C-alpha positions as CSV (number, residue, x, y, z in Angstrom):
1,X,-2.0,26.2,-5.2
2,X,-3.7,29.8,-6.2
3,X,-3.7,33.0,-3.9
4,X,-7.4,32.7,-3.4
5,X,-7.1,28.7,-2.8
6,X,-4.4,29.1,-0.3
7,X,-6.1,32.5,1.2
8,X,-9.1,30.8,2.0
9,X,-7.8,28.2,3.8
10,X,-5.8,30.8,6.0
11,X,-9.3,32.4,6.2
12,X,-10.9,29.0,7.8
13,X,-7.4,28.0,9.7
14,X,-7.8,31.5,11.5
15,X,-12.3,31.0,11.8
16,X,-11.1,27.2,13.4
17,X,-9.1,29.0,16.0
18,X,-10.8,31.8,16.9
19,X,-15.0,31.5,16.8
20,X,-15.2,35.3,16.4
21,X,-13.1,38.1,14.2
22,X,-13.8,41.4,13.1
23,X,-13.8,41.7,9.4
24,X,-10.4,44.2,9.7
25,X,-8.7,41.8,12.0
26,X,-9.0,39.5,9.3
27,X,-8.1,41.9,7.2
28,X,-5.1,42.6,8.5
29,X,-4.2,39.0,9.3
30,X,-4.3,38.3,5.7
31,X,-3.1,41.0,4.1
32,X,-6.1,41.9,2.1
33,X,-8.9,44.4,2.0
34,X,-11.9,43.8,3.9
35,X,-13.9,43.8,0.4
36,X,-11.8,40.4,-0.3
37,X,-12.6,39.3,3.2
38,X,-16.4,39.7,2.2
39,X,-15.9,37.7,-1.1
40,X,-14.1,34.9,0.4
41,X,-16.2,34.6,2.7
42,X,-19.4,34.4,0.1
43,X,-16.7,31.8,-1.8
44,X,-16.7,29.5,1.7
45,X,-20.2,30.0,1.6
46,X,-20.8,28.7,-1.9
47,X,-18.7,25.7,-1.0
48,X,-21.1,24.8,2.2
49,X,-19.4,26.0,5.2
50,X,-21.5,28.0,7.6
51,X,-20.3,31.6,9.0
52,X,-22.4,33.6,10.5
53,X,-22.4,37.4,10.4
54,X,-21.7,39.1,13.7
55,X,-23.6,42.8,13.9
56,X,-22.0,45.3,15.3
57,X,-20.2,49.0,15.2
58,X,-16.8,46.9,13.5
59,X,-18.7,43.8,12.2
60,X,-17.4,40.4,11.7
61,X,-17.5,36.6,11.5
62,X,-18.1,33.3,13.0
63,X,-18.0,29.9,11.9
64,X,-21.2,27.8,12.9
65,X,-20.8,25.0,15.4
66,X,-19.7,21.9,13.6
67,X,-18.5,23.5,10.6
68,X,-14.7,22.8,11.7
69,X,-14.3,20.9,8.9
70,X,-14.7,20.9,5.0
71,X,-17.7,19.4,3.0
72,X,-17.7,15.5,2.5
73,X,-18.9,15.1,-1.0
74,X,-19.0,11.4,-1.2
75,X,-21.8,9.2,-2.2
76,X,-22.9,6.0,0.0
77,X,-19.8,3.8,-2.0
78,X,-16.9,6.2,-1.2
79,X,-17.9,6.4,2.0
80,X,-18.4,2.6,2.6
81,X,-14.6,2.2,0.6
82,X,-13.0,5.3,2.8
83,X,-14.5,3.0,6.2
84,X,-13.0,-0.1,5.1
85,X,-9.8,1.7,4.1
86,X,-9.0,3.7,7.9
87,X,-10.3,0.7,9.7
88,X,-7.6,-1.7,7.9
89,X,-4.8,1.1,7.8
90,X,-2.6,-0.7,10.6
91,X,-2.8,-3.4,7.8
92,X,-0.1,-1.3,6.0
93,X,2.4,-1.1,8.5
94,X,2.7,2.4,8.2
95,X,2.2,3.1,11.6
96,X,-0.5,5.4,11.3
97,X,-3.1,3.0,13.2
98,X,-4.5,5.9,15.4
99,X,-4.4,8.5,13.2
100,X,-6.7,6.6,11.3
101,X,-8.6,5.8,13.9
102,X,-9.4,10.0,14.5
103,X,-10.0,10.4,10.9
104,X,-12.7,7.7,11.2
105,X,-14.1,9.0,13.7
106,X,-14.2,12.7,12.2
107,X,-15.5,11.1,8.7
108,X,-18.2,9.5,10.7
109,X,-19.2,12.9,12.3
110,X,-20.1,14.6,9.1
111,X,-22.1,11.8,7.6
112,X,-26.1,11.6,7.3
113,X,-27.6,9.6,10.2
114,X,-28.6,6.8,8.0
115,X,-25.1,6.4,5.9
116,X,-23.2,6.6,9.7
117,X,-25.3,3.3,10.5
118,X,-24.0,1.7,7.4
119,X,-20.7,2.5,7.9
120,X,-20.8,1.5,11.9
121,X,-22.0,-2.0,10.5
122,X,-18.6,-2.4,8.8
123,X,-16.5,-4.3,11.3
124,X,-14.2,-6.6,11.1
125,X,-10.8,-8.5,12.7
126,X,-7.8,-7.3,10.1
127,X,-4.9,-9.2,10.1
128,X,-1.2,-8.6,11.4
129,X,0.1,-5.6,10.3
130,X,3.9,-7.2,10.0
131,X,7.2,-5.4,10.2
132,X,6.3,-1.5,11.1
133,X,7.4,1.3,9.4
134,X,7.8,4.9,11.0
135,X,5.4,7.3,9.3
136,X,8.5,9.7,9.2
137,X,10.1,7.2,7.4
138,X,8.1,6.7,4.7
139,X,7.4,10.1,4.5
140,X,11.0,11.3,3.8
141,X,11.8,8.3,1.7
142,X,9.0,9.0,-0.8
143,X,10.0,12.3,-0.7
144,X,13.4,11.4,-2.1
145,X,11.3,9.4,-4.8
146,X,9.3,12.4,-5.8
147,X,12.1,14.8,-6.0
148,X,14.6,12.4,-7.3
149,X,17.7,12.9,-4.8
150,X,20.0,10.5,-3.6
151,X,19.4,8.8,-0.1
152,X,21.8,8.8,2.4
153,X,20.7,5.9,5.0
154,X,21.3,3.3,7.6
155,X,20.7,-0.4,6.6
156,X,20.5,-3.2,9.4
157,X,23.6,-1.8,11.5
158,X,22.7,2.1,11.7
159,X,26.1,2.8,13.5
160,X,27.7,1.6,10.3
161,X,28.7,4.1,7.7
162,X,25.6,5.3,5.1
163,X,24.8,4.2,2.6
164,X,23.7,6.0,-0.8
165,X,21.3,4.8,-3.2
166,X,19.2,6.5,-6.2
167,X,15.6,5.9,-4.7
168,X,13.1,5.0,-7.9
169,X,9.7,3.8,-6.4
170,X,8.0,2.3,-3.1
171,X,6.0,-0.7,-2.8
172,X,3.7,-2.0,-0.3
173,X,3.3,-5.9,-0.8
174,X,2.6,-8.1,2.0
175,X,1.9,-5.9,5.1
176,X,5.8,-4.7,4.1
177,X,7.2,-1.8,2.4
178,X,10.1,-1.8,-0.1
179,X,12.3,0.7,-1.4
180,X,13.8,0.0,-5.1
181,X,16.9,1.5,-5.6
182,X,19.8,1.7,-7.4
183,X,22.9,1.6,-5.0
184,X,26.0,3.6,-5.4
185,X,28.1,1.8,-3.5
186,X,27.4,-1.7,-5.4
187,X,26.4,0.4,-8.7
188,X,23.4,-2.7,-8.9
189,X,20.1,-2.9,-8.6
190,X,18.6,-3.4,-5.0
191,X,15.6,-3.9,-2.7
192,X,15.4,-2.3,0.6
193,X,12.8,-3.1,3.4
194,X,12.1,0.6,4.8
195,X,11.4,-1.2,8.6
196,X,15.5,-1.4,8.4
197,X,16.3,1.7,6.7
198,X,16.5,4.8,8.8
199,X,17.3,8.1,6.3
200,X,20.3,10.6,7.0
201,X,20.2,14.2,6.4
202,X,20.2,16.1,4.4
203,X,19.6,14.4,1.5
204,X,22.1,14.2,-1.7
205,X,21.9,15.9,-5.2
206,X,19.4,15.5,-7.5
207,X,20.4,12.1,-10.5
208,X,18.5,11.4,-13.7
209,X,16.2,8.6,-13.1
210,X,17.2,4.8,-14.9
211,X,15.2,2.5,-16.1
212,X,14.4,-0.4,-13.8
213,X,14.9,-4.0,-15.2
214,X,11.4,-5.1,-15.0
215,X,9.7,-2.1,-16.2
216,X,8.5,-0.6,-12.9
217,X,9.2,-0.6,-9.0
218,X,6.2,-3.5,-8.6
219,X,7.4,-5.7,-11.1
220,X,10.8,-5.5,-10.1
221,X,9.9,-6.3,-6.2
222,X,7.5,-9.1,-7.2
223,X,10.6,-10.8,-9.3
224,X,12.7,-10.4,-6.7
225,X,10.7,-12.5,-4.8
226,X,10.1,-15.0,-7.4
227,X,14.1,-15.6,-7.4
228,X,14.3,-13.4,-10.7
229,X,16.7,-11.0,-11.4
230,X,14.8,-8.9,-14.0
231,X,11.1,-10.9,-15.5
232,X,8.0,-10.7,-12.8
233,X,8.2,-15.1,-13.5
234,X,9.2,-18.3,-11.5
235,X,12.8,-19.7,-12.7
236,X,11.2,-23.0,-13.3
237,X,7.4,-23.5,-14.8
238,X,6.0,-26.7,-15.0
239,X,2.7,-28.5,-17.4
240,X,0.9,-31.1,-15.6
241,X,-2.4,-32.4,-16.3
242,X,-4.1,-33.7,-13.3
243,X,-7.5,-36.0,-12.5
244,X,-9.2,-32.9,-11.2
245,X,-11.8,-30.9,-12.3
246,X,-11.0,-26.6,-12.9
247,X,-13.7,-25.8,-10.6
248,X,-11.2,-28.5,-7.5
249,X,-8.0,-26.8,-8.8
250,X,-8.6,-23.0,-9.3
251,X,-9.4,-21.9,-5.5
252,X,-6.1,-23.0,-4.8
253,X,-4.0,-21.9,-6.9
254,X,-3.0,-17.7,-6.9
255,X,-0.2,-18.2,-9.3
256,X,-1.0,-20.2,-12.2
257,X,-2.8,-21.1,-14.9
258,X,-6.1,-24.1,-15.1
259,X,-7.4,-24.8,-18.2
260,X,-10.7,-27.4,-17.8
261,X,-10.2,-30.3,-20.1
262,X,-13.5,-32.1,-19.2
263,X,-13.9,-35.6,-18.0
264,X,-12.5,-34.3,-14.5
265,X,-9.5,-33.5,-15.8
266,X,-7.5,-30.2,-16.2
267,X,-4.1,-28.7,-17.2
268,X,-2.2,-26.7,-14.8
269,X,0.9,-24.7,-15.3
270,X,2.7,-23.5,-12.3
271,X,5.8,-22.1,-11.3
272,X,8.3,-22.1,-8.2
273,X,11.4,-21.3,-7.1
274,X,12.9,-25.1,-7.8
275,X,11.4,-28.0,-9.9
276,X,11.1,-29.8,-6.2
277,X,9.0,-26.6,-5.4
278,X,6.7,-27.1,-8.3
279,X,6.0,-31.1,-7.2
280,X,5.0,-29.8,-4.0
281,X,2.6,-27.4,-4.8
282,X,1.2,-30.5,-7.1
283,X,1.3,-33.0,-4.5
284,X,-1.1,-31.0,-2.0
285,X,-3.7,-32.2,-4.2
286,X,-3.9,-35.7,-3.8
287,X,-4.5,-37.0,-6.7
288,X,-2.6,-38.5,-9.4
289,X,-1.3,-36.0,-12.1
290,X,1.0,-36.7,-15.7
291,X,3.8,-34.4,-16.3
292,X,3.5,-32.9,-19.6
293,X,6.8,-31.0,-19.5
294,X,9.8,-29.7,-19.3
295,X,11.8,-32.5,-18.7
296,X,14.0,-31.2,-15.6
297,X,10.3,-31.3,-14.4
298,X,10.1,-35.4,-15.5
299,X,13.3,-35.6,-14.3
300,X,12.6,-34.2,-10.6
301,X,9.5,-36.1,-10.1
302,X,11.4,-39.4,-10.8
303,X,13.9,-38.2,-8.0
304,X,11.1,-37.3,-5.6
305,X,9.3,-41.1,-6.4
306,X,12.4,-42.5,-5.2
307,X,13.0,-40.7,-2.7
308,X,9.5,-41.2,-1.2
309,X,10.2,-45.3,-1.8
310,X,13.0,-45.4,0.4
311,X,11.4,-43.2,3.0
312,X,8.6,-45.6,2.8
313,X,11.2,-48.9,3.0
314,X,12.9,-46.8,5.8
315,X,9.5,-46.6,8.0
316,X,9.2,-48.7,11.4
317,X,6.4,-51.3,11.4
318,X,3.2,-50.2,12.5
319,X,2.8,-51.3,15.9
320,X,0.1,-53.9,16.3
């Protein structure tokens, strides 16, 4: 931050703390001349702050009512986006619900009435935030990632000896926060949940960043969720032709490829942890399908078919 910008922010802070300031008093507090005070006041006025001059022997300045906050230059789409984001802040799991509510109230106060009515009309029920993360923990870990400092922390059993890792990236996924780091004690890449992590001080020395196997932290976490060590892909991927149109199949496939073949058929490529998992995602459609490949999927289908036949023969007779 430049010296002028920093000084202007300090002046704003003083004007917010006390309504009226003599020009000489502001100059003394900021360590500048009264002429520089006048120039900085003019700059703040150009930015939209209402600062009134106080007449009298000493002269001075007053921050006008309603000017405690910086001017917000959001267009309508941005204002709507900010409203939605702040209302949904709790779903991030970062423990900032109360602060987000205060921020939304603050933003709302400086909006034009027409835009305020539009924003007030946006109300929704958000999903549960899942595991909560202390904002101070999030800040400390993020700082270590940014500054490339070895992180010392307790994990799970916080009373045990501290662990040491080189933090490379933070990832927010499914209302939880994850740290991708090189575990110095195990000499391997690890994913740590932030709600189970307690940073220890002081932090360790600086480290040289390593290449994350998947390319970045987001891809690495996604790969681990799919049971892969490096690539963001399922270990088992199968292809079938199902007797449903792509329009009927596509809404229910979040992570797969659907190709319409016409005549009410579609080609479907899906993945899972196991071949039985692939079949589970296919049988939910309650429609005939033909396995295209690979062979392990066809073999798993034969095993599943035999299990279902056995289950049918072992079922008790229906009551008369």
